[in-house]
C-alpha positions in Angstrom: 94.0 83.1 100.3 93.4 86.4 98.6 95.8 89.3 99.0 94.3 92.8 98.6 96.8 95.5 97.7 94.4 98.4 97.3 91.5 99.3 99.5 88.9 100.0 96.8 89.3 96.4 95.6 88.9 95.0 99.1 85.9 97.3 99.9 84.2 96.1 96.7 84.8 92.5 97.6 83.7 93.0 101.2 80.1 93.3 99.9 80.2 89.7 98.8 80.8 88.3 102.2 77.9 90.1 103.9 76.0 87.8 106.3 79.1 85.7 107.1 80.9 86.2 110.4 84.3 87.9 110.0 87.2 87.6 112.4 89.9 90.2 112.0 93.6 90.2 113.1 95.3 93.6 112.5 99.1 93.4 112.4 102.2 95.3 111.5 103.8 92.2 110.1 107.0 90.4 111.3 104.6 87.7 112.4 105.3 85.2 115.1 103.6 82.6 117.2 101.7 85.2 119.1 100.1 86.5 115.9 99.5 82.9 114.8 97.5 82.3 118.0 95.2 85.2 117.1 94.6 83.9 113.6 93.9 80.4 114.9 91.3 81.7 117.3 89.8 83.9 114.6 89.6 80.8 112.4 87.9 78.8 115.1 85.2 81.4 115.8 84.4 82.9 112.4 83.4 82.0 108.8 85.9 84.4 107.3 89.4 85.3 108.6 90.9 88.6 107.6 94.4 89.8 108.5 96.0 93.1 107.7 99.7 94.0 107.5 100.5 97.7 107.8 103.5 99.3 109.6 101.7 102.3 111.0 104.0 105.3 111.0 101.9 107.5 113.2 102.5 105.3 116.3 106.3 105.6 116.2 107.6 108.6 118.1 111.2 107.7 117.1 111.8 107.7 113.3 114.7 105.3 113.8 112.4 102.8 115.5 110.1 102.9 112.5 113.0 102.5 110.1 114.4 99.4 111.8 111.0 97.7 112.5 111.3 94.2 110.9 109.6 93.8 107.6 109.2 90.2 106.4 106.2 90.3 104.1 107.0 87.1 102.1 107.3 85.0 105.3 104.2 86.7 106.8 102.1 85.8 103.8 103.4 82.2 103.8 102.5 81.9 107.5 99.0 83.4 107.0 98.3 80.9 104.2 99.5 78.0 106.4 97.1 79.2 109.1 94.2 79.2 106.6 93.5 82.9 106.6 91.1 83.9 103.8 91.9 87.5 103.1 95.0 89.6 103.7 94.8 93.4 103.3 98.1 95.3 102.5 97.1 99.0 102.4 99.6 101.6 101.5 100.3 104.7 103.6 98.7 107.1 101.1 95.5 105.0 101.2 95.4 104.9 105.0 96.3 108.6 105.4 94.9 110.2 102.2 95.1 113.7 103.9 98.2 113.0 105.8 97.7 112.9 109.5 95.0 115.6 109.4 92.4 113.7 111.4 93.2 111.7 114.5 91.7 110.2 117.7 93.2 111.8 120.8 93.0 110.1 124.2 92.3 112.2 127.3 95.2 113.2 129.5 94.3 110.8 132.2 95.1 107.8 130.0 98.7 109.0 129.4 100.5 106.5 131.6 103.1 104.0 130.7 103.2 103.8 126.8 101.2 107.0 126.6 103.6 108.9 128.8 106.9 107.4 127.5 106.0 107.3 123.8 104.4 110.6 122.8 101.7 110.1 120.2 101.7 106.4 120.5 98.1 105.9 121.7 96.8 108.5 119.3 98.5 106.7 116.4 97.2 103.3 117.5 93.6 104.5 118.0 93.5 106.4 114.8 94.8 103.5 112.6 92.7 100.8 114.4 89.6 102.9 114.0 90.3 103.2 110.3 91.0 99.4 110.0 87.9 98.4 111.9 85.8 100.6 109.6 87.5 99.2 106.5 87.0 95.5 107.5 83.7 95.8 109.5 84.4 92.5 111.3 82.3 90.9 113.9 85.3 90.3 116.1 88.9 91.7 116.1 91.6 89.9 118.1 94.3 91.6 120.1 97.0 90.1 122.3 97.4 90.9 126.0 101.1 91.5 125.7 100.2 95.0 124.5 97.7 95.3 127.2 97.4 99.1 127.4 96.8 99.1 123.6 94.2 96.4 123.9 92.4 98.2 126.7 92.5 101.5 124.9 91.2 100.0 121.6 88.4 98.2 123.5 87.3 101.4 125.2 87.5 103.3 121.9 85.3 100.7 120.1 82.7 101.1 122.9 82.9 104.8 122.9 82.3 105.1 119.2 79.6 102.5 119.1 81.5 100.2 116.7 79.9 96.9 116.1 83.2 94.9 116.2 83.8 93.0 119.4 87.4 93.4 120.7 88.6 90.0 121.8 91.5 89.8 124.2 93.9 86.9 123.7 96.5 85.5 126.2 100.2 86.4 125.7 102.2 83.6 123.9 105.6 83.0 125.4 108.8 81.4 124.3 110.1 78.5 126.3 112.3 80.9 128.1 109.4 82.9 129.3 109.9 85.9 127.0 106.8 87.2 125.4 106.7 86.6 121.7 107.4 89.9 120.0 108.4 91.2 116.5 111.1 93.1 118.2 112.8 89.9 119.5 114.1 89.5 116.0 116.3 92.7 116.6 118.0 91.2 119.6 121.6 90.0 119.5 122.3 86.4 120.7 123.5 87.7 124.0 120.6 90.0 124.5 118.1 87.3 123.6 119.6 85.1 126.3 119.1 87.9 128.8 115.7 89.0 127.7 113.7 86.5 129.9 114.9 88.4 132.9 112.1 90.9 132.1 109.4 88.3 132.7 111.1 86.9 135.7 111.5 90.3 137.4 107.9 91.1 136.8 106.8 87.8 138.5 109.3 87.5 141.3 109.9 91.0 142.6 107.9 92.0 145.7 107.5 95.6 144.5 107.9 97.7 141.4 111.0 99.2 142.9 112.5 95.8 143.4 111.6 94.8 139.8 113.3 97.9 138.4 116.4 97.3 140.4 116.5 93.6 139.3 116.3 94.7 135.6 118.9 97.4 136.0 121.3 94.9 137.6 121.0 92.8 134.5 121.8 95.7 132.1 118.3 96.8 131.2 117.6 100.5 130.8 114.2 100.8 132.4 111.5 103.1 131.0 109.0 102.1 133.7 107.7 99.4 136.0 104.2 100.2 137.1 101.0 98.6 138.3 97.6 99.3 136.8 94.3 97.4 136.2 95.4 94.5 138.3 98.6 93.9 136.4 102.3 94.8 136.7 103.8 96.3 133.5 107.4 97.0 132.4 109.1 98.6 129.4 112.9 98.5 129.2 115.7 98.7 126.6 118.1 95.9 126.1 121.0 96.6 123.8 118.9 99.4 122.3 115.8 97.2 121.7 112.7 98.2 123.6 110.8 95.3 125.2 107.5 95.4 127.0 105.7 92.8 129.1 103.1 92.5 131.8 101.7 89.9 134.2 98.5 89.7 136.3 99.2 90.6 140.0 97.7 87.2 140.9 100.6 85.5 139.2 103.1 87.5 141.3 101.4 86.3 144.5 101.6 82.7 143.2 105.3 82.8 142.3 
């Protein structure tokens, strides 16, 4: 596994793998089983597997959230090596934003629901950095998890809108045995909060309405940002002991529960 710490070195090397299929997994590090499932699928479907680790500052509307985001580079690299990734790109902030945040991709106002509404600048930051990464890697396929469904949907639409050649591949949410979605933020939870976190998934699946789901979460001590339904899914974002968790389930799962 090769680790690329500067973009010019990677870009020069990229020429040598022309003609081979490339699968790409962009991450912000603090890797878990959800990320592992993306790398495994990329490995199964491509000749070359590329991962990136970059904690993107432009998608954080709260500087404190950026500061406390888990950073576990040594463990991340060990996991990627175990998963048989070929290339890992570790770009710096000055490389990714050489002119600061001077140029950016802005979503239209109609997309500003859920994360777009509750985290100002989030979707702009995501689309901007993903566009940069997709241009840097020029992969055949890029893999995104359905836990961050709005992000996945926005990136897929952006790739189509800008005629990018990379196929955006959705991958199912990986869950802990408790039902909680695997998330880098889970590492920030206290033991008592981690025991309560599965209530988020249970509320999404079992409540008859979004109002009922919100009430269920609040009764368990969650501070709810939103519970909404879009695109055939029910979504929620809520704080638990100061840690913001998100999840979603297809509406078909609610009817089955």
